C-alpha positions in Angstrom: -2.1 6.2 -32.0 0.6 6.7 -34.6 2.2 9.3 -32.4 2.2 6.9 -29.5 3.8 4.1 -31.6 6.4 6.6 -32.9 7.2 7.7 -29.3 7.6 4.1 -28.2 10.0 3.3 -31.1 11.9 6.5 -30.3 12.3 5.4 -26.6 13.4 1.9 -27.8 16.1 3.5 -30.0 17.3 5.7 -27.1 17.7 2.7 -24.9 19.4 0.8 -27.6 22.0 3.6 -28.0 22.3 3.9 -24.2 23.1 0.2 -23.8 25.6 0.3 -26.6 27.3 3.3 -24.9 27.4 1.4 -21.6 29.0 -1.6 -23.3 31.6 0.7 -24.9 32.4 2.4 -21.6 32.7 -1.0 -20.0 35.1 -2.2 -22.7 37.2 1.0 -22.3 37.4 0.4 -18.6 38.5 -3.2 -19.2 41.2 -2.2 -21.7 42.5 1.1 -20.3 42.3 0.5 -16.6 43.3 -3.2 -16.8 40.3 -4.4 -14.8 39.6 -8.1 -14.7 36.9 -9.4 -16.8 35.0 -10.7 -13.7 34.7 -7.1 -12.4 33.8 -5.4 -15.7 31.2 -8.2 -16.3 29.6 -7.5 -12.9 29.7 -3.7 -13.5 27.9 -4.2 -16.8 25.4 -6.5 -15.2 24.7 -4.0 -12.4 24.3 -1.0 -14.7 22.4 -2.6 -17.5 20.0 -4.5 -15.3 19.3 -1.5 -13.0 18.7 0.8 -16.0 15.7 -1.4 -17.1 13.8 -0.6 -13.9 12.0 2.2 -15.7 10.7 -0.2 -18.4 7.2 -0.6 -16.9 6.8 3.2 -16.8 7.9 3.9 -20.4 6.7 0.9 -22.4 3.0 0.2 -22.7 3.5 -3.2 -24.4 6.1 -6.0 -24.3 7.1 -6.0 -28.0 9.6 -3.2 -27.7 11.2 -4.9 -24.7 11.3 -8.2 -26.7 13.0 -6.3 -29.6 15.7 -5.0 -27.3 16.2 -8.4 -25.7 16.6 -10.1 -29.1 19.1 -7.4 -30.3 21.3 -7.8 -27.3 21.1 -11.5 -27.2 22.3 -11.6 -30.8 25.0 -9.0 -30.1 26.3 -10.9 -27.1 26.2 -14.2 -28.9 28.1 -12.8 -31.9 30.7 -11.1 -29.8 31.3 -14.3 -27.8 32.0 -16.2 -30.9 34.2 -13.5 -32.5 36.1 -12.7 -29.3 34.8 -9.2 -29.0 33.5 -7.5 -25.8 36.2 -9.1 -23.7 35.0 -7.0 -20.8 32.0 -9.3 -20.7 33.4 -12.6 -21.9 36.9 -12.7 -20.5 36.2 -15.1 -17.6 37.8 -18.5 -16.8 34.5 -20.3 -16.1 31.9 -21.4 -18.6 28.8 -19.2 -18.3 25.6 -18.5 -20.3 24.7 -15.7 -17.9 25.2 -12.9 -20.4 22.9 -14.5 -22.9 20.3 -15.3 -20.3 20.1 -11.7 -18.8 18.1 -10.2 -21.7 15.9 -13.3 -21.7 15.2 -12.9 -17.9 14.5 -9.2 -18.2 12.0 -9.8 -21.0 10.2 -12.7 -19.3 9.9 -10.8 -16.0 8.6 -7.8 -17.9 6.1 -9.9 -19.8 4.6 -11.4 -16.7 4.3 -8.1 -14.9 2.7 -6.6 -18.0 0.2 -9.3 -18.4 -0.7 -9.2 -14.7 -0.7 -5.4 -14.9 1.6 -5.1 -11.8 4.8 -3.0 -12.2 6.1 -4.3 -8.9 6.3 -7.8 -10.3 9.1 -6.5 -12.5 10.7 -4.0 -10.2 11.6 -6.3 -7.2 12.9 -9.3 -9.2 15.1 -7.0 -11.3 16.4 -5.1 -8.2 17.4 -8.4 -6.6 19.1 -9.5 -9.8 20.9 -6.2 -10.3 22.1 -5.7 -6.7 22.3 -9.0 -4.9 23.8 -11.2 -7.6 26.9 -9.0 -8.1 27.3 -8.5 -4.4 27.4 -12.3 -3.8 29.7 -12.8 -6.8 32.2 -10.2 -5.9 32.4 -11.2 -2.2 32.5 -14.9 -3.0 35.4 -14.4 -5.4 37.5 -12.0 -3.4 37.4 -13.4 0.1 38.9 -16.9 -0.2 40.3 -17.2 3.4 38.0 -19.3 5.5 35.4 -19.1 2.7 34.6 -22.6 1.8 32.4 -23.8 -1.0 29.0 -25.1 0.0 28.7 -28.9 0.4 25.3 -30.5 0.5 24.7 -34.3 0.7 28.3 -34.9 -0.2 28.0 -32.8 -3.3 30.2 -29.6 -3.5 28.4 -26.7 -5.1 30.2 -24.0 -7.1 29.1 -21.4 -4.6 30.7 -20.2 -1.4 29.2 -19.7 2.0 30.2 -16.0 2.1 28.7 -15.4 -1.3 25.4 -17.1 -0.5 25.1 -15.4 2.9 25.8 -12.0 1.4 23.1 -12.7 -1.2 20.6 -13.7 1.5 21.2 -10.6 3.6 21.3 -8.2 0.7 18.1 -9.8 -0.8 16.3 -9.5 2.5 17.2 -5.8 2.9 16.4 -5.0 -0.7 13.0 -6.8 -0.4 12.1 -5.0 2.8 12.8 -1.6 1.4 11.0 -2.3 -1.9 8.0 -3.8 -0.1 7.9 -0.9 2.3 7.7 1.7 -0.5 5.3 -0.3 -2.5 3.1 -0.6 0.6 2.7 3.2 0.8 5.6 3.6 3.1 4.2 1.6 6.0 5.5 -1.5 7.8 3.6 -4.5 8.9 4.7 -8.0 10.0 3.7 -9.5 6.7 6.4 -7.4 4.9 9.2 -9.0 7.0 7.9 -12.5 6.5 7.4 -12.1 2.7 10.9 -10.5 2.5 12.4 -13.5 4.3 10.6 -15.9 1.9 11.9 -14.0 -1.1 15.4 -13.9 0.3 15.4 -17.6 1.1 13.9 -18.6 -2.3 16.3 -16.3 -4.2 19.3 -17.6 -2.3 18.4 -21.2 -3.1 17.9 -20.3 -6.7 21.3 -18.7 -6.8 22.9 -21.4 -4.8 21.8 -24.3 -7.0 22.2 -22.6 -10.4 25.1 -23.4 -12.6 27.0 -21.9 -15.5 25.3 -18.5 -15.3 21.7 -19.8 -15.1 21.3 -17.7 -11.9 20.5 -14.7 -14.2 17.3 -16.5 -15.1 16.5 -18.5 -12.0 16.9 -15.6 -9.5 14.3 -13.2 -11.0 12.0 -16.1 -11.9 12.1 -17.4 -8.3 11.4 -13.9 -6.8 8.6 -13.4 -9.4 7.0 -16.7 -8.4 7.0 -15.8 -4.7 5.4 -12.5 -5.5 2.7 -14.0 -7.7 1.9 -16.6 -5.1 2.0 -14.6 -1.9 1.8 -10.8 -2.7 
């Protein structure tokens, strides 16, 4: 038992160091290559979120994930208020997304752990890691004929291209993930469930504000999986 606890602590420390190295590399790319904060922020989002996919396979309880989430929440909060980590915080818009990312990862892991279903963590995190950056980058960089979404005379801070790219990428990611989780076999239910996940995730991303999509996207995908999978 003591050996197992020590092993889990060791793995937690390794991940902590890995994440710190990732942030350091991201900061160097921002400063040396002159990349915009929006790009280095998306790069960090993609790499950090994707790296957590192995959490269900290496952590046998949620406490270590909670510890990592708390550490990085505090680190990001302090760096925001001391003007460090500009590769993450140098954006023109107001966003709490960086703070909500570790919260979302922990909550998703907690639910999947309590329900003893690794897939409940894997798919929501895949969608968050891949589809959100895709939508953000395309939405920001293609301004010609790319209007912001307007619903019931209210203009959202989202573009049609960004939301459509999220929908398509989420649908594809969901189909592939469901296919492999279904022992590499297709059935009509997979396509229907993938469509529901894509539509739900897109609506969560579309109506989120100030970075709350980092929380609402995985929670919405998780909810669909709990209800229908």
